[in-house]
C-alpha positions in Angstrom: 53.7 146.5 70.3 57.0 144.8 70.0 58.8 144.2 73.5 61.8 146.5 74.3 65.1 145.3 75.4 68.8 146.5 75.9 71.5 145.6 73.7 74.3 145.1 76.3 73.4 141.4 77.2 74.1 140.4 73.7 76.6 142.3 72.5 79.1 139.7 74.0 77.6 136.9 72.9 79.9 135.3 70.1 80.2 132.4 67.9 83.3 131.0 67.1 82.8 128.8 63.9 85.6 126.6 64.4 85.7 125.4 68.3 84.3 121.9 69.3 81.3 122.9 71.2 78.4 123.2 68.7 77.3 126.7 67.7 73.8 126.9 69.8 75.5 125.3 73.2 78.0 128.6 72.6 74.9 130.4 72.7 72.7 128.5 75.1 76.5 129.0 77.7 76.2 132.9 76.9 72.6 133.4 78.1 72.7 131.2 80.9 75.6 133.4 82.2 74.0 136.8 81.4 70.7 135.2 83.8 73.1 133.8 86.0 75.1 137.0 86.6 71.9 139.1 86.9 72.4 140.5 83.5 69.3 139.0 82.1 66.8 140.7 84.7 63.5 138.2 85.7 60.5 139.4 82.8 62.9 140.8 81.1 61.9 140.1 77.1 64.5 138.9 74.7 65.1 138.9 71.1 63.2 137.1 68.8 65.2 134.3 67.5 65.1 135.9 63.9 66.4 139.3 65.4 69.4 137.4 66.8 70.3 135.5 64.6 71.3 138.2 62.7 72.8 140.1 65.3 75.1 137.0 65.4 75.4 135.8 61.9 74.1 132.3 62.3 71.1 130.6 61.3 67.5 130.7 63.0 67.3 127.2 64.2 70.5 127.7 65.7 69.4 130.2 68.0 65.7 128.2 68.4 68.0 125.0 69.5 69.5 127.3 72.9 66.2 129.3 73.6 64.8 125.9 73.5 67.5 124.4 76.2 66.8 127.3 78.6 63.1 127.0 78.3 63.6 123.2 79.2 66.2 124.4 82.3 63.2 126.8 83.4 65.9 129.6 82.8 62.7 131.4 79.9 59.6 131.2 79.0 57.2 131.5 75.9 54.8 134.3 76.6 51.7 133.5 73.4 52.0 135.9 71.0 54.2 138.1 73.5 57.5 136.7 73.0 59.9 135.1 75.3 60.7 136.2 78.3 63.4 135.7 81.1 61.8 133.7 83.5 61.0 134.9 87.2 63.4 133.8 90.2 65.8 132.5 87.6 68.0 135.4 87.3 69.6 136.7 90.9 68.5 139.8 92.0 72.3 141.3 92.6 75.6 139.8 91.2 77.2 137.7 93.5 80.1 139.8 95.0 83.3 137.3 95.1 84.2 135.2 97.1 87.6 135.4 98.6 89.8 132.1 98.7 89.1 130.0 101.7 91.8 127.1 102.2 91.0 124.4 103.7 87.1 124.5 103.9 85.7 122.5 106.5 85.1 119.0 105.6 85.1 115.6 107.9 88.6 114.6 109.3 89.0 112.2 106.8 89.2 114.6 104.4 91.7 116.4 105.5 94.1 113.7 106.1 93.1 112.0 103.3 94.3 115.8 101.9 97.6 116.2 104.0 98.8 112.3 103.7 98.0 112.5 99.5 100.5 110.7 97.7 102.7 111.3 94.7 100.5 113.0 91.5 99.1 110.4 89.3 101.6 109.7 86.0 99.4 109.2 83.2 102.0 107.8 81.1 105.1 106.2 83.0 108.7 107.3 82.2 111.6 106.4 83.4 112.4 106.1 86.5 108.6 106.1 87.9 108.5 103.3 90.8 106.7 100.1 90.6 105.4 100.3 87.2 105.8 97.5 84.5 107.3 96.7 81.8 104.9 97.6 79.2 107.0 96.4 76.8 107.4 92.8 77.2 103.7 92.1 77.3 102.2 90.0 75.1 99.9 92.5 74.2 98.2 90.3 71.3 98.0 87.6 72.3 96.1 89.8 75.7 93.9 91.2 73.0 93.0 88.5 71.2 91.6 86.7 74.5 89.7 90.0 74.8 87.9 89.8 71.7 87.3 85.9 72.0 85.9 86.7 75.4 83.6 89.8 74.3 82.2 87.4 71.0 81.3 84.5 73.3 79.3 85.8 75.8 79.1 89.7 75.7 75.7 90.3 77.0 77.0 88.3 80.4 80.3 90.3 80.2 77.5 93.8 80.0 75.1 92.8 83.0 76.1 93.0 86.6 78.4 90.5 88.3 79.1 88.9 91.6 80.2 91.4 93.9 83.2 89.1 95.2 84.0 88.6 91.5 84.2 86.4 88.6 84.1 82.5 89.6 86.8 81.5 87.3 88.7 84.1 88.1 88.8 83.9 91.3 89.6 79.8 90.8 92.7 80.9 88.9 94.4 82.8 91.8 93.7 80.2 94.3 95.0 77.6 92.0 98.0 80.1 91.6 98.4 81.0 95.3 98.3 76.9 96.8 100.7 76.0 93.8 103.5 78.8 93.5 103.2 80.9 97.3 101.8 77.7 99.6 98.6 79.7 100.6 95.9 77.7 101.3 92.7 79.0 100.0 90.2 78.3 97.7 87.7 80.4 95.4 85.0 81.5 98.3 87.5 83.5 100.3 88.8 85.8 97.5 87.8 88.9 96.7 88.4 90.6 93.4 89.4 94.3 93.8 90.2 97.5 91.5 93.6 96.8 92.8 95.8 97.0 95.8 94.4 100.2 97.3 91.1 99.0 97.6 92.0 96.0 98.8 93.7 98.1 101.8 90.5 100.4 101.9 88.6 97.6 102.7 91.0 96.0 105.5 90.7 99.9 106.9 86.7 99.7 106.8 86.2 96.5 108.3 88.8 95.6 110.7 89.3 98.9 112.4 87.7 101.5 114.1 88.4 105.1 114.6 91.3 106.0 117.1 92.9 102.2 116.9 96.0 101.9 116.6 98.2 99.8 113.5 101.3 99.5 113.2 102.9 100.8 109.6 106.1 99.9 108.5 109.2 102.8 108.7 109.8 103.8 106.2 106.5 102.2 104.4 104.5 102.3 101.5 102.4 105.9 101.7 99.6 104.5 99.8 98.4 101.9 102.4 99.4 104.5 105.2 96.4 106.4 103.2 93.6 104.4 103.6 94.7 103.4 107.3 94.7 107.5 107.7 91.4 107.7 106.7 90.0 105.9 109.7 92.4 106.5 112.3 94.7 108.9 113.4 97.3 106.6 115.4 99.4 105.0 112.6 102.2 103.9 114.9 105.3 103.8 112.7 107.2 100.5 113.4 111.0 100.6 112.5 111.9 98.1 109.7 115.4 96.2 109.8 116.9 93.8 107.6 114.6 90.7 108.9 111.4 93.2 108.0 109.2 94.7 110.4 111.0 94.9 114.1 108.0 93.6 116.7 109.9 94.6 119.8 110.0 97.6 118.8 106.6 97.9 118.1 105.3 96.5 121.3 107.4 99.4 122.9 105.7 101.9 120.8 101.7 100.7 121.5 101.8 97.2 123.1 98.3 95.9 121.8 97.7 97.0 118.2 94.5 96.4 116.3 96.0 95.8 112.8 100.0 95.1 111.6 100.7 96.2 107.9 103.5 94.2 106.7 105.5 93.8 102.7 107.2 90.2 104.2 108.1 89.4 100.8 110.0 92.6 99.8 109.7 95.3 101.8 108.9 98.3 100.5 111.2 100.6 99.5 114.2 98.7 101.2 113.3 95.2 99.8 114.2 93.0 102.7 112.7 89.1 102.9 111.1 88.6 106.4 113.1 85.1 107.0 110.7 82.1 108.6 111.9 83.6 112.5 110.4 86.6 111.8 107.2 85.6 110.1 106.1 82.9 112.6 106.9 85.4 116.1 105.1 88.0 114.6 101.7 85.2 113.7 102.3 84.7 117.3 102.5 87.6 118.7 98.9 88.7 116.4 97.1 86.1 117.7 98.2 86.8 121.1 97.1 90.5 121.5 94.1 89.5 119.0 95.4 92.0 116.0 94.7 91.9 112.5 97.7 91.1 109.9 97.3 93.2 106.2 99.9 91.1 104.0 100.6 93.1 101.5 101.9 90.8 98.9 102.8 93.3 96.1 104.9 91.6 93.8 105.6 88.0 95.6 105.8 86.4 92.0 108.3 88.8 90.8 111.8 87.4 92.6 114.4 86.9 90.5 115.6 83.8 91.3 112.3 82.4 90.0 111.3 81.1 93.9 108.3 81.0 95.2 108.4 82.0 99.0 105.5 81.0 101.2 103.0 83.8 102.1 102.4 84.8 105.5 98.5 83.9 105.1 99.8 80.1 104.6 101.4 80.2 107.9 98.5 81.7 110.0 97.3 79.1 111.8 95.0 81.6 114.0 93.3 83.3 110.8 94.1 86.7 111.4 95.7 87.0 108.5 94.4 88.9 105.1 96.4 88.5 102.1 96.9 91.6 99.4 97.7 91.3 96.1 97.5 93.1 92.6 98.0 92.5 89.3 99.6 96.3 88.6 102.9 95.1 88.9 102.7 92.2 86.9 100.5 92.8 83.8 100.1 96.4 83.8 98.6 99.2 85.8 96.1 100.2 83.9 94.3 97.0 84.3 93.1 97.2 87.6 92.7 94.4 88.9 93.9 93.1 92.3 92.5 90.6 95.4 92.0 89.8 98.9 92.4 87.0 100.5 89.8 86.9 103.6 89.5 84.1 106.6 86.1 82.6 105.8 84.1 83.5 108.9 85.1 87.3 107.7 84.2 86.8 103.9 80.3 88.3 104.4 81.4 91.5 106.1 84.3 92.0 103.4 82.0 91.3 100.4 79.3 93.7 102.3 82.1 96.5 102.4 83.3 95.7 98.4 79.2 96.2 97.4 79.1 99.4 99.7 82.5 100.8 97.8 82.1 99.9 94.1 78.8 97.4 93.5 80.8 94.7 91.2 84.5 94.6 89.7 83.9 95.1 85.5 83.8 91.3 84.1 85.1 91.5 80.8 88.7 92.5 82.4 87.8 89.4 84.5 86.9 86.8 82.0 90.1 87.4 79.8 92.6 87.7 82.6 91.0 83.6 83.9 91.8 82.9 80.6 95.4 84.2 80.5 96.0 82.3 83.7 94.0 79.2 82.3 96.2 79.0 79.1 99.6 78.8 81.3 100.0 82.5 79.7 100.6 84.3 83.2 103.0 82.0 83.9 105.1 82.1 81.2 104.8 86.0 81.4 105.9 85.7 84.7 109.2 84.1 83.8 110.1 86.6 81.0 109.2 89.3 83.0 111.7 88.3 86.1 114.4 87.6 83.6 114.2 91.3 82.0 113.8 93.0 85.3 116.9 91.6 87.0 118.8 92.3 83.8 117.1 96.2 83.8 118.0 96.3 87.7 121.3 95.3 87.6 122.5 97.4 84.6 120.6 100.8 86.6 123.4 99.3 89.7 126.2 99.4 87.9 125.7 102.6 85.7 124.9 104.1 89.3 128.1 102.9 90.7 130.1 104.3 87.4 128.4 107.8 87.1 127.5 108.8 90.4 130.0 106.8 93.0 129.9 109.2 96.0 127.0 110.4 95.3 124.5 107.6 95.5 124.4 104.4 97.0 122.4 101.5 95.6 120.9 98.8 97.4 120.8 95.6 95.5 117.5 94.1 94.3 116.2 91.1 94.2 112.9 91.1 92.9 109.8 94.1 92.1 110.4 96.9 89.7 112.5 99.4 91.7 115.9 100.1 93.2 116.8 101.9 95.7 119.3 104.6 96.3 120.6 106.1 99.1 121.7 110.1 98.8 125.3 110.4 100.3 126.0 113.8 99.6 123.9 116.0 101.8 121.7 116.6 99.2 117.6 117.0 99.5 115.9 113.8 97.6 112.7 116.1 97.2 114.5 119.1 95.5 116.0 116.6 93.2 113.1 114.7 92.3 111.5 118.0 91.8 114.7 118.8 89.0 114.5 115.4 87.5 110.5 116.5 86.5 111.3 119.0 84.9 113.8 117.5 83.1 111.4 114.2 81.8 113.0 112.2 84.2 110.8 110.2 87.3 111.8 109.2 90.9 110.2 108.9 94.4 111.8 110.2 97.3 112.3 108.5 99.7 112.5 110.3 102.6 108.7 110.6 101.8 108.3 106.6 103.2 109.1 108.1 106.9 106.6 109.6 108.9 109.1 110.4 111.7 111.9 113.1 111.6 114.9 110.4 111.5 114.5 109.5 107.9 117.0 108.8 105.1 117.3 110.6 101.8 117.4 108.7 98.5 116.0 108.2 95.3 113.1 105.3 94.8 114.1 104.7 91.0 112.0 102.1 88.8 113.9 100.2 86.6 111.2 97.7 85.2 109.6 100.5 82.8 112.9 101.7 81.2 114.9 99.9 78.8 118.3 100.0 78.4 119.1 103.4 76.3 116.6 104.9 78.4 118.2 104.0 82.2 121.5 104.7 80.1 119.9 108.0 79.8 118.5 108.2 82.7 121.5 107.8 84.7 123.3 110.6 82.6 120.1 113.2 83.8 120.2 112.2 87.5 123.8 112.7 87.7 123.3 116.2 85.7 120.7 116.9 88.6 122.9 115.8 91.3 126.3 117.5 89.8 124.1 120.8 89.4 122.5 120.8 92.8 125.6 119.9 94.6 127.6 122.8 93.2 125.2 124.8 94.4 124.6 123.4 98.1 128.7 124.6 98.4 128.6 127.5 96.6 
């Protein structure tokens, strides 16, 4: 006698012939859900493949494929000539009651810190004025593509295999040569570790150099993603104010005299743009050595000085070997390349390589090989020369346009390097509200106030000029004027 079964559990099965998901997967998902919800009970008979195929209008083989998946995963079982049944213990005894939303759910203190300190959402395609985004339109993509093809053909087996966790040696050689030549950074390839950008460099420093609850000096205002990395390790971030010469050492000494680490952007302070003079650099090195503190030098755009000068890296001045130099190619090539590096004192190399291996095993070989050839052939230096000129032109256009259209609302700080321009709102508007309104209008920006930890903060817009063409800069400033004027009228009203 054929087993009996109810109709309700199968009446909801719908197969959409236009869906991207195969028909048998749609049937599988519907039956699986019915079992998990308790709509089909343990040991309950289900229709034969022929019967269900006729009900829902598909081929018997389609239903058979769905059943085979469910049997393979233990949801169904075939019992000889008796038919197919819901497997014991596959169905829940009773449907689960809806769970109330709970936020935050109990997690580690690090997870809580990362959630609270999270930075702005990622933008997959940069728009004007996305801060820190590179100008993809001036990158030599054809030459880069030819190198990719050549490298892939030349040694595909090597590029498809595991690689050195420290990074591809030819690339490390090129980076060391570049740093020695242009940044007076005395290092060799053995001291360099390839990372997937600056953010990994900060996390490596956080893991290797800092114990929980040890104090870390950070610039105020400063770079939020770097602070997230250090905050994941310690709750004692010490916001040390910056002046025109960079980090104020005396202020830091008064706030926390014995930091475990000091994070700085000496070549181009983020976001205010100052260059730390030699006197302040030497004083910072002396202070760190006397306190046995580590210095994390973030050189995120040191190759993008508009005047073409190459200022010595802090690492190259360090006699006590207390500096870890963090660099990235995201600003000079393009963000998607996901390549950066750190330069570490020789005695720290083993610990940093072990941490890098624990986080991410090894960096992808192909992008490293491509970048190594790009640098070895002189194309990187040539690209930097062109990029500096383009970025300077775009900054000057943005600055002039704002001064012309937004006088009395925005004050522009002159920039001498990099991808972004900093402005300060002087009409009392909240920069977070301005940025939200700009996003709705298709323009990206970063609120200056989010670069501060303390309550004493300036309000302004960090505007990425590199990513915007001249026409986009003009239209973008017009949009800023419209948004700022509208919000100012609302505020007055």
